[in-house]
py3Dmol code that shows the C-alpha trace and the ligand (Angstrom):
import py3Dmol

protein = """\
ATOM      1  CA  MET A   1     -75.745 -96.397 152.330  1.00  0.00           C
ATOM      2  CA  ILE A   2     -77.996 -98.138 149.866  1.00  0.00           C
ATOM      3  CA  LYS A   3     -81.554 -98.566 151.028  1.00  0.00           C
ATOM      4  CA  PRO A   4     -83.366-101.501 149.394  1.00  0.00           C
ATOM      5  CA  THR A   5     -86.619 -99.515 149.358  1.00  0.00           C
ATOM      6  CA  SER A   6     -85.028 -96.691 147.361  1.00  0.00           C
ATOM      7  CA  PHE A   7     -83.243 -98.980 144.885  1.00  0.00           C
ATOM      8  CA  LYS A   8     -84.354 -98.164 141.299  1.00  0.00           C
ATOM      9  CA  GLY A   9     -81.296 -99.415 139.433  1.00  0.00           C
ATOM     10  CA  VAL A  10     -77.584 -99.052 138.979  1.00  0.00           C
ATOM     11  CA  ASP A  11     -75.667 -97.466 136.102  1.00  0.00           C
ATOM     12  CA  PHE A  12     -72.081 -98.228 137.020  1.00  0.00           C
ATOM     13  CA  HIS A  13     -70.482 -96.568 133.987  1.00  0.00           C
ATOM     14  CA  CYS A  14     -71.861 -93.337 132.557  1.00  0.00           C
ATOM     15  CA  HIS A  15     -70.138 -90.169 131.323  1.00  0.00           C
ATOM     16  CA  LEU A  16     -72.609 -87.809 133.014  1.00  0.00           C
ATOM     17  CA  ASP A  17     -70.233 -84.832 132.672  1.00  0.00           C
ATOM     18  CA  LEU A  18     -70.379 -85.113 128.853  1.00  0.00           C
ATOM     19  CA  TYR A  19     -74.151 -84.544 128.430  1.00  0.00           C
ATOM     20  CA  PRO A  20     -74.956 -81.092 127.036  1.00  0.00           C
ATOM     21  CA  ASP A  21     -77.541 -80.106 129.655  1.00  0.00           C
ATOM     22  CA  LEU A  22     -75.597 -80.827 132.846  1.00  0.00           C
ATOM     23  CA  MET A  23     -77.939 -79.542 135.533  1.00  0.00           C
ATOM     24  CA  ASN A  24     -81.035 -81.272 134.124  1.00  0.00           C
ATOM     25  CA  THR A  25     -79.080 -84.483 133.551  1.00  0.00           C
ATOM     26  CA  TYR A  26     -77.809 -84.689 137.148  1.00  0.00           C
ATOM     27  CA  ASN A  27     -81.150 -83.686 138.577  1.00  0.00           C
ATOM     28  CA  ALA A  28     -83.073 -86.263 136.491  1.00  0.00           C
ATOM     29  CA  VAL A  29     -80.749 -89.000 137.738  1.00  0.00           C
ATOM     30  CA  GLU A  30     -81.238 -87.917 141.341  1.00  0.00           C
ATOM     31  CA  LYS A  31     -84.991 -87.718 140.906  1.00  0.00           C
ATOM     32  CA  ALA A  32     -85.104 -91.170 139.321  1.00  0.00           C
ATOM     33  CA  GLY A  33     -82.985 -92.638 142.108  1.00  0.00           C
ATOM     34  CA  ILE A  34     -80.580 -94.526 139.828  1.00  0.00           C
ATOM     35  CA  TYR A  35     -77.243 -95.255 141.545  1.00  0.00           C
ATOM     36  CA  THR A  36     -74.904 -93.799 138.902  1.00  0.00           C
ATOM     37  CA  LEU A  37     -71.135 -93.766 138.635  1.00  0.00           C
ATOM     38  CA  SER A  38     -70.140 -90.669 136.699  1.00  0.00           C
ATOM     39  CA  VAL A  39     -66.805 -91.514 135.148  1.00  0.00           C
ATOM     40  CA  THR A  40     -64.341 -88.974 133.778  1.00  0.00           C
ATOM     41  CA  THR A  41     -62.021 -89.351 130.784  1.00  0.00           C
ATOM     42  CA  THR A  42     -59.150 -87.041 131.828  1.00  0.00           C
ATOM     43  CA  PRO A  43     -57.599 -85.978 135.131  1.00  0.00           C
ATOM     44  CA  LYS A  44     -58.344 -82.375 134.174  1.00  0.00           C
ATOM     45  CA  ALA A  45     -62.098 -83.152 134.091  1.00  0.00           C
ATOM     46  CA  TRP A  46     -62.089 -84.476 137.660  1.00  0.00           C
ATOM     47  CA  PRO A  47     -62.573 -81.270 139.761  1.00  0.00           C
ATOM     48  CA  ARG A  48     -65.682 -80.260 137.826  1.00  0.00           C
ATOM     49  CA  ASN A  49     -67.238 -83.743 137.922  1.00  0.00           C
ATOM     50  CA  ARG A  50     -66.393 -84.044 141.626  1.00  0.00           C
ATOM     51  CA  ASP A  51     -68.079 -80.691 142.303  1.00  0.00           C
ATOM     52  CA  LEU A  52     -71.125 -81.571 140.204  1.00  0.00           C
ATOM     53  CA  THR A  53     -71.680 -84.710 142.262  1.00  0.00           C
ATOM     54  CA  ASN A  54     -71.137 -82.957 145.570  1.00  0.00           C
ATOM     55  CA  GLY A  55     -74.120 -83.518 147.923  1.00  0.00           C
ATOM     56  CA  LYS A  56     -75.802 -85.894 145.489  1.00  0.00           C
ATOM     57  CA  VAL A  57     -77.527 -88.950 146.975  1.00  0.00           C
ATOM     58  CA  PHE A  58     -77.355 -91.325 144.018  1.00  0.00           C
ATOM     59  CA  ILE A  59     -74.419 -90.066 141.925  1.00  0.00           C
ATOM     60  CA  ARG A  60     -70.735 -90.670 142.596  1.00  0.00           C
ATOM     61  CA  ALA A  61     -67.798 -89.346 140.553  1.00  0.00           C
ATOM     62  CA  ALA A  62     -64.849 -91.435 139.324  1.00  0.00           C
ATOM     63  CA  LEU A  63     -61.356 -90.135 138.641  1.00  0.00           C
ATOM     64  CA  GLY A  64     -60.371 -91.354 135.221  1.00  0.00           C
ATOM     65  CA  PHE A  65     -57.749 -91.388 132.526  1.00  0.00           C
ATOM     66  CA  HIS A  66     -59.241 -92.929 129.376  1.00  0.00           C
ATOM     67  CA  PRO A  67     -56.853 -95.244 127.470  1.00  0.00           C
ATOM     68  CA  GLN A  68     -57.880 -93.615 124.179  1.00  0.00           C
ATOM     69  CA  LEU A  69     -56.673 -90.227 125.474  1.00  0.00           C
ATOM     70  CA  VAL A  70     -53.543 -91.307 127.336  1.00  0.00           C
ATOM     71  CA  ALA A  71     -51.125 -90.926 124.391  1.00  0.00           C
ATOM     72  CA  ASP A  72     -51.672 -87.175 124.017  1.00  0.00           C
ATOM     73  CA  ARG A  73     -51.988 -86.472 127.731  1.00  0.00           C
ATOM     74  CA  ALA A  74     -49.423 -88.643 129.508  1.00  0.00           C
ATOM     75  CA  HIS A  75     -48.187 -85.443 131.178  1.00  0.00           C
ATOM     76  CA  GLU A  76     -51.534 -85.293 133.065  1.00  0.00           C
ATOM     77  CA  LEU A  77     -50.611 -88.432 135.017  1.00  0.00           C
ATOM     78  CA  HIS A  78     -49.197 -86.365 137.878  1.00  0.00           C
ATOM     79  CA  GLU A  79     -52.566 -84.597 138.207  1.00  0.00           C
ATOM     80  CA  TRP A  80     -54.309 -87.971 138.346  1.00  0.00           C
ATOM     81  CA  GLU A  81     -51.913 -89.006 141.164  1.00  0.00           C
ATOM     82  CA  GLN A  82     -52.500 -85.721 142.942  1.00  0.00           C
ATOM     83  CA  TYR A  83     -56.280 -86.228 142.967  1.00  0.00           C
ATOM     84  CA  LEU A  84     -56.134 -89.929 143.814  1.00  0.00           C
ATOM     85  CA  PRO A  85     -56.389 -89.617 147.647  1.00  0.00           C
ATOM     86  CA  GLU A  86     -59.752 -87.791 147.345  1.00  0.00           C
ATOM     87  CA  ALA A  87     -61.346 -90.328 144.906  1.00  0.00           C
ATOM     88  CA  LYS A  88     -62.928 -93.580 146.013  1.00  0.00           C
ATOM     89  CA  TYR A  89     -63.950 -94.507 142.470  1.00  0.00           C
ATOM     90  CA  ILE A  90     -61.469 -94.708 139.585  1.00  0.00           C
ATOM     91  CA  GLY A  91     -62.342 -94.677 135.909  1.00  0.00           C
ATOM     92  CA  GLU A  92     -62.561 -94.767 133.094  1.00  0.00           C
ATOM     93  CA  VAL A  93     -59.106 -96.427 132.993  1.00  0.00           C
ATOM     94  CA  GLY A  94     -57.651 -99.450 131.205  1.00  0.00           C
ATOM     95  CA  LEU A  95     -56.275-100.387 127.785  1.00  0.00           C
ATOM     96  CA  ASP A  96     -57.535-100.139 124.205  1.00  0.00           C
ATOM     97  CA  ALA A  97     -55.853-102.158 121.437  1.00  0.00           C
ATOM     98  CA  GLY A  98     -58.476-101.399 118.792  1.00  0.00           C
ATOM     99  CA  PRO A  99     -57.182-100.295 115.339  1.00  0.00           C
ATOM    100  CA  ARG A 100     -57.118 -96.590 116.199  1.00  0.00           C
ATOM    101  CA  PHE A 101     -55.293 -96.906 119.509  1.00  0.00           C
ATOM    102  CA  ARG A 102     -53.064 -99.942 119.164  1.00  0.00           C
ATOM    103  CA  LYS A 103     -50.079 -97.737 118.347  1.00  0.00           C
ATOM    104  CA  SER A 104     -50.177 -96.142 121.784  1.00  0.00           C
ATOM    105  CA  LEU A 105     -50.438 -99.430 123.649  1.00  0.00           C
ATOM    106  CA  ASP A 106     -46.985 -99.125 125.205  1.00  0.00           C
ATOM    107  CA  ILE A 107     -47.754 -95.707 126.730  1.00  0.00           C
ATOM    108  CA  GLN A 108     -51.192 -96.969 127.755  1.00  0.00           C
ATOM    109  CA  LYS A 109     -49.595 -99.906 129.578  1.00  0.00           C
ATOM    110  CA  ARG A 110     -47.095 -97.710 131.382  1.00  0.00           C
ATOM    111  CA  VAL A 111     -49.874 -95.406 132.593  1.00  0.00           C
ATOM    112  CA  PHE A 112     -52.268 -98.229 133.516  1.00  0.00           C
ATOM    113  CA  LYS A 113     -49.523 -99.975 135.512  1.00  0.00           C
ATOM    114  CA  ILE A 114     -48.939 -96.835 137.557  1.00  0.00           C
ATOM    115  CA  ILE A 115     -52.713 -96.413 138.067  1.00  0.00           C
ATOM    116  CA  LEU A 116     -53.022 -99.997 139.365  1.00  0.00           C
ATOM    117  CA  GLU A 117     -49.950 -99.679 141.581  1.00  0.00           C
ATOM    118  CA  ARG A 118     -51.088 -96.384 143.132  1.00  0.00           C
ATOM    119  CA  CYS A 119     -54.558 -97.820 143.770  1.00  0.00           C
ATOM    120  CA  ALA A 120     -52.977-100.862 145.434  1.00  0.00           C
ATOM    121  CA  ASP A 121     -50.748 -98.595 147.544  1.00  0.00           C
ATOM    122  CA  ILE A 122     -53.685 -96.615 148.956  1.00  0.00           C
ATOM    123  CA  GLY A 123     -56.234 -99.438 148.968  1.00  0.00           C
ATOM    124  CA  GLY A 124     -60.046 -99.407 149.003  1.00  0.00           C
ATOM    125  CA  LYS A 125     -60.556 -98.066 145.465  1.00  0.00           C
ATOM    126  CA  ILE A 126     -63.198 -99.330 143.045  1.00  0.00           C
ATOM    127  CA  LEU A 127     -62.199 -99.182 139.376  1.00  0.00           C
ATOM    128  CA  THR A 128     -64.237 -99.222 136.179  1.00  0.00           C
ATOM    129  CA  VAL A 129     -61.921-100.715 133.535  1.00  0.00           C
ATOM    130  CA  HIS A 130     -61.932-100.570 129.698  1.00  0.00           C
ATOM    131  CA  SER A 131     -60.335-103.587 127.955  1.00  0.00           C
ATOM    132  CA  THR A 132     -61.170-103.356 124.259  1.00  0.00           C
ATOM    133  CA  ARG A 133     -59.277-105.978 122.265  1.00  0.00           C
ATOM    134  CA  CYS A 134     -56.794-106.639 125.057  1.00  0.00           C
ATOM    135  CA  ALA A 135     -58.667-108.452 127.788  1.00  0.00           C
ATOM    136  CA  GLU A 136     -55.749-110.815 128.353  1.00  0.00           C
ATOM    137  CA  ILE A 137     -53.200-108.041 129.011  1.00  0.00           C
ATOM    138  CA  VAL A 138     -55.649-106.164 131.244  1.00  0.00           C
ATOM    139  CA  LEU A 139     -56.236-109.310 133.278  1.00  0.00           C
ATOM    140  CA  ASP A 140     -52.493-110.037 133.485  1.00  0.00           C
ATOM    141  CA  MET A 141     -51.918-106.506 134.796  1.00  0.00           C
ATOM    142  CA  ILE A 142     -54.738-106.694 137.313  1.00  0.00           C
ATOM    143  CA  GLU A 143     -53.435-110.055 138.555  1.00  0.00           C
ATOM    144  CA  GLU A 144     -49.908-108.663 138.907  1.00  0.00           C
ATOM    145  CA  HIS A 145     -50.632-105.224 140.364  1.00  0.00           C
ATOM    146  CA  LEU A 146     -54.002-105.067 142.119  1.00  0.00           C
ATOM    147  CA  SER A 147     -55.156-107.926 144.306  1.00  0.00           C
ATOM    148  CA  PRO A 148     -58.865-108.012 145.333  1.00  0.00           C
ATOM    149  CA  GLU A 149     -57.760-107.183 148.902  1.00  0.00           C
ATOM    150  CA  ARG A 150     -56.251-103.888 147.702  1.00  0.00           C
ATOM    151  CA  GLY A 151     -58.933-102.787 145.190  1.00  0.00           C
ATOM    152  CA  ARG A 152     -62.019-103.914 143.313  1.00  0.00           C
ATOM    153  CA  VAL A 153     -62.332-104.021 139.556  1.00  0.00           C
ATOM    154  CA  VAL A 154     -65.505-103.738 137.475  1.00  0.00           C
ATOM    155  CA  LEU A 155     -64.879-104.637 133.860  1.00  0.00           C
ATOM    156  CA  HIS A 156     -66.901-102.248 131.715  1.00  0.00           C
ATOM    157  CA  TRP A 157     -68.430-103.469 128.399  1.00  0.00           C
ATOM    158  CA  PHE A 158     -66.321-106.610 128.492  1.00  0.00           C
ATOM    159  CA  THR A 159     -65.849-108.196 125.042  1.00  0.00           C
ATOM    160  CA  GLY A 160     -63.215-110.847 125.816  1.00  0.00           C
ATOM    161  CA  SER A 161     -63.630-114.580 125.422  1.00  0.00           C
ATOM    162  CA  ILE A 162     -65.590-116.923 127.653  1.00  0.00           C
ATOM    163  CA  ALA A 163     -62.320-118.273 129.055  1.00  0.00           C
ATOM    164  CA  GLN A 164     -61.182-114.726 129.836  1.00  0.00           C
ATOM    165  CA  ALA A 165     -64.500-113.951 131.557  1.00  0.00           C
ATOM    166  CA  ARG A 166     -63.978-117.035 133.739  1.00  0.00           C
ATOM    167  CA  ARG A 167     -60.437-115.934 134.527  1.00  0.00           C
ATOM    168  CA  ALA A 168     -61.623-112.426 135.391  1.00  0.00           C
ATOM    169  CA  SER A 169     -64.251-113.878 137.752  1.00  0.00           C
ATOM    170  CA  GLU A 170     -61.553-115.920 139.451  1.00  0.00           C
ATOM    171  CA  LEU A 171     -59.547-112.708 139.887  1.00  0.00           C
ATOM    172  CA  GLY A 172     -62.522-111.192 141.705  1.00  0.00           C
ATOM    173  CA  CYS A 173     -63.737-108.882 138.917  1.00  0.00           C
ATOM    174  CA  TYR A 174     -67.281-107.661 138.493  1.00  0.00           C
ATOM    175  CA  PHE A 175     -68.801-106.934 135.075  1.00  0.00           C
ATOM    176  CA  SER A 176     -71.049-104.014 134.102  1.00  0.00           C
ATOM    177  CA  ILE A 177     -73.426-105.127 131.350  1.00  0.00           C
ATOM    178  CA  ASN A 178     -75.078-102.774 128.874  1.00  0.00           C
ATOM    179  CA  LYS A 179     -77.922-103.420 126.464  1.00  0.00           C
ATOM    180  CA  GLU A 180     -75.551-103.363 123.443  1.00  0.00           C
ATOM    181  CA  MET A 181     -73.788-106.457 124.854  1.00  0.00           C
ATOM    182  CA  ALA A 182     -77.082-108.301 125.097  1.00  0.00           C
ATOM    183  CA  GLN A 183     -77.698-107.778 121.383  1.00  0.00           C
ATOM    184  CA  LYS A 184     -74.720-109.835 120.276  1.00  0.00           C
ATOM    185  CA  GLU A 185     -74.420-113.619 120.470  1.00  0.00           C
ATOM    186  CA  ARG A 186     -71.019-113.422 122.187  1.00  0.00           C
ATOM    187  CA  GLY A 187     -72.347-110.900 124.699  1.00  0.00           C
ATOM    188  CA  ARG A 188     -75.303-113.161 125.531  1.00  0.00           C
ATOM    189  CA  GLU A 189     -72.932-116.091 126.016  1.00  0.00           C
ATOM    190  CA  LEU A 190     -70.749-113.966 128.328  1.00  0.00           C
ATOM    191  CA  ILE A 191     -73.750-112.908 130.392  1.00  0.00           C
ATOM    192  CA  THR A 192     -74.662-116.546 131.073  1.00  0.00           C
ATOM    193  CA  THR A 193     -71.021-117.388 131.908  1.00  0.00           C
ATOM    194  CA  ILE A 194     -70.425-114.615 134.466  1.00  0.00           C
ATOM    195  CA  PRO A 195     -71.357-115.623 138.028  1.00  0.00           C
ATOM    196  CA  ARG A 196     -74.637-113.850 138.915  1.00  0.00           C
ATOM    197  CA  GLU A 197     -73.083-112.365 142.009  1.00  0.00           C
ATOM    198  CA  ARG A 198     -70.685-110.391 139.802  1.00  0.00           C
ATOM    199  CA  LEU A 199     -73.182-108.754 137.482  1.00  0.00           C
ATOM    200  CA  LEU A 200     -73.868-105.016 137.401  1.00  0.00           C
ATOM    201  CA  THR A 201     -75.446-102.823 134.715  1.00  0.00           C
ATOM    202  CA  GLU A 202     -74.281 -99.718 132.853  1.00  0.00           C
ATOM    203  CA  THR A 203     -75.307 -97.424 129.969  1.00  0.00           C
ATOM    204  CA  ASP A 204     -71.946 -95.960 128.878  1.00  0.00           C
ATOM    205  CA  GLY A 205     -74.037 -92.940 127.912  1.00  0.00           C
ATOM    206  CA  PRO A 206     -73.806 -90.633 126.040  1.00  0.00           C
ATOM    207  CA  PHE A 207     -71.714 -92.970 123.846  1.00  0.00           C
ATOM    208  CA  THR A 208     -74.603 -95.395 123.317  1.00  0.00           C
ATOM    209  CA  GLN A 209     -78.025 -94.612 121.762  1.00  0.00           C
ATOM    210  CA  THR A 210     -81.584 -95.272 122.784  1.00  0.00           C
ATOM    211  CA  ASN A 211     -84.450 -94.277 120.493  1.00  0.00           C
ATOM    212  CA  GLY A 212     -82.075 -92.176 118.393  1.00  0.00           C
ATOM    213  CA  ARG A 213     -80.763 -90.081 121.298  1.00  0.00           C
ATOM    214  CA  PRO A 214     -77.937 -90.615 123.802  1.00  0.00           C
ATOM    215  CA  THR A 215     -78.743 -93.282 126.408  1.00  0.00           C
ATOM    216  CA  HIS A 216     -79.393 -91.813 129.857  1.00  0.00           C
ATOM    217  CA  PRO A 217     -79.079 -93.555 133.247  1.00  0.00           C
ATOM    218  CA  THR A 218     -82.901 -93.515 133.469  1.00  0.00           C
ATOM    219  CA  ASP A 219     -82.837 -95.961 130.519  1.00  0.00           C
ATOM    220  CA  ILE A 220     -80.981 -98.542 132.628  1.00  0.00           C
ATOM    221  CA  HIS A 221     -84.153-100.673 132.904  1.00  0.00           C
ATOM    222  CA  LEU A 222     -83.470-101.715 129.282  1.00  0.00           C
ATOM    223  CA  ALA A 223     -80.163-103.295 130.264  1.00  0.00           C
ATOM    224  CA  VAL A 224     -81.802-104.880 133.327  1.00  0.00           C
ATOM    225  CA  LYS A 225     -84.595-106.365 131.174  1.00  0.00           C
ATOM    226  CA  ALA A 226     -82.170-107.627 128.484  1.00  0.00           C
ATOM    227  CA  THR A 227     -79.967-109.285 131.073  1.00  0.00           C
ATOM    228  CA  ALA A 228     -82.915-110.803 132.939  1.00  0.00           C
ATOM    229  CA  ASP A 229     -84.330-112.220 129.669  1.00  0.00           C
ATOM    230  CA  ILE A 230     -80.987-113.892 128.871  1.00  0.00           C
ATOM    231  CA  LEU A 231     -80.810-115.431 132.324  1.00  0.00           C
ATOM    232  CA  GLY A 232     -84.489-116.463 132.173  1.00  0.00           C
ATOM    233  CA  ILE A 233     -85.470-114.557 135.333  1.00  0.00           C
ATOM    234  CA  THR A 234     -87.834-111.658 136.034  1.00  0.00           C
ATOM    235  CA  THR A 235     -86.704-108.034 136.095  1.00  0.00           C
ATOM    236  CA  SER A 236     -87.564-107.872 139.752  1.00  0.00           C
ATOM    237  CA  GLU A 237     -85.324-110.885 140.474  1.00  0.00           C
ATOM    238  CA  MET A 238     -82.605-109.207 138.414  1.00  0.00           C
ATOM    239  CA  GLY A 239     -83.103-106.011 140.428  1.00  0.00           C
ATOM    240  CA  ASN A 240     -82.538-107.920 143.657  1.00  0.00           C
ATOM    241  CA  ILE A 241     -79.346-109.464 142.265  1.00  0.00           C
ATOM    242  CA  LEU A 242     -78.058-106.046 141.200  1.00  0.00           C
ATOM    243  CA  LEU A 243     -78.844-104.507 144.552  1.00  0.00           C
ATOM    244  CA  ALA A 244     -77.057-107.326 146.406  1.00  0.00           C
ATOM    245  CA  ASN A 245     -74.077-107.071 144.056  1.00  0.00           C
ATOM    246  CA  LEU A 246     -73.778-103.318 144.446  1.00  0.00           C
ATOM    247  CA  LYS A 247     -73.834-103.703 148.198  1.00  0.00           C
ATOM    248  CA  SER A 248     -71.192-106.444 148.175  1.00  0.00           C
ATOM    249  CA  LEU A 249     -68.982-104.347 145.873  1.00  0.00           C
ATOM    250  CA  LEU A 250     -69.173-101.335 148.168  1.00  0.00           C
ATOM    251  CA  THR A 251     -68.529-103.166 151.404  1.00  0.00           C
TER     252      THR A 251
END
"""
ligand_1 = """\
1
MN
Mn -66.991 -95.253 128.717
"""
view = py3Dmol.view(width=600, height=400)
view.addModel(protein, "pdb")
view.setStyle({"model": 0}, {"cartoon": {"style": "trace"}})
view.addModel(ligand_1, "xyz")
view.setStyle({"model": 1}, {"stick": {}})
view.zoomTo()
view.show()
């Protein structure tokens, strides 16, 4: 359970298992008290990430199948399904229609459909979803296959349109905001469009940089500050919003 007094921040999308110095990374997050979702990119990576987060107070592991890796690993889908009952959090999953991955979009869609359907079958899962250059299709699939009563979706690093952000909100989606989004005009516009009660924060470390090194969950205050500045509120007000949103997502 989340205690307001211990709340220091939330990083709802971080690849903790990809940092070089694993033990120090996990320990630093625990010590800092940042609620961190440690996503995985392949089903094969799940057992290790699950074991690394075992007994941790602030870190939870997510069972993922990254859309950029699906084409070469579609055969791992049965492993993903096998692990599903033991995972509350799912991700990183979704679709990527960027130039490098567009050619595998059909396989990605087949896999993502099964992921959404299985999550809906079991119920109670919380997903962190990638939607690069295909927000519309991702939202169509969520609408069709995973109602908010059967599972919750957090859109990670959302770069769709304002209209799509509104539609996603109507579908019950949350949004995890990183500091990179706050640096772009479109991102700032999105942040002001999204209902405040749906905002979370993320680093997407180690794939983002802070001061010339990979961003760490303990840098999450930068995303909190950037978001608060855009909304014209204090970081402490933003912290209260994030705590309330994390609680509502988890209950
Ligand atoms: Mn990611």
